[in-house]
RODO-2510 file (C-alpha; in nm, 4 decimals, decimal comma):
residues 48
     n   res          X          Y          Z
     1     m     0,0000     0,0000     0,0000
     2     e     0,1327     0,3428    -0,0964
     3     n     0,1583     0,6285     0,1502
     4     m    -0,0571     0,9143     0,0303
     5     v    -0,0144     1,2873     0,0875
     6     d    -0,2525     1,5730     0,0230
     7     v    -0,1547     1,8351    -0,2338
     8     y    -0,3470     2,1430    -0,3369
     9     l    -0,3518     2,2289    -0,7059
    10     f    -0,5274     2,5487    -0,8091
    11     g    -0,7206     2,5489    -0,4812
    12     k    -0,8408     2,1886    -0,5055
    13     k    -0,7223     1,9100    -0,2733
    14     y    -0,5889     1,5808    -0,4149
    15     s    -0,4423     1,2720    -0,2463
    16     v    -0,1357     1,1450    -0,4314
    17     p     0,1398     0,8910    -0,3566
    18     d     0,4166     1,0471    -0,1465
    19     n     0,6963     0,9440    -0,3837
    20     l     0,5836     1,1533    -0,6826
    21     t     0,7410     1,4717    -0,8154
    22     i     0,5160     1,7766    -0,8439
    23     m     0,4818     1,7164    -1,2172
    24     r     0,3871     1,3517    -1,1701
    25     a     0,1477     1,4430    -0,8876
    26     m    -0,0316     1,6836    -1,1205
    27     e    -0,0634     1,4116    -1,3833
    28     y    -0,1835     1,1656    -1,1191
    29     a    -0,4532     1,4189    -1,0275
    30     g    -0,5653     1,4299    -1,3910
    31     y    -0,3861     1,7343    -1,5297
    32     q    -0,2291     1,7097    -1,8753
    33     l     0,1051     1,8861    -1,9008
    34     v     0,2356     1,9763    -2,2443
    35     r     0,5914     2,1025    -2,2782
    36     g     0,8879     2,0713    -2,5118
    37     c     1,1121     1,7690    -2,5496
    38     g     1,3527     1,8844    -2,2748
    39     c     1,0903     1,8655    -2,0067
    40     r     1,1069     1,5608    -1,7766
    41     n     1,4841     1,5556    -1,8127
    42     g     1,5573     1,8608    -1,5998
    43     f     1,7106     2,0830    -1,8638
    44     c     1,4343     2,2713    -2,0446
    45     g     1,4227     2,5427    -1,7760
    46     a     1,0471     2,6042    -1,8034
    47     c     0,9869     2,5285    -1,4363
    48     a     1,2932     2,7091    -1,3018
***
């Protein structure tokens, strides 16, 4: 069984597994994230 944590995205509360990154937690909650090919590898700079 996974440990769950509560996160708030745009004012709404979601329970997500505690081992996810913020990006993965957003996807787990149902958000679709569309970025360039560098995203997910830590070098596109969009989130910095």
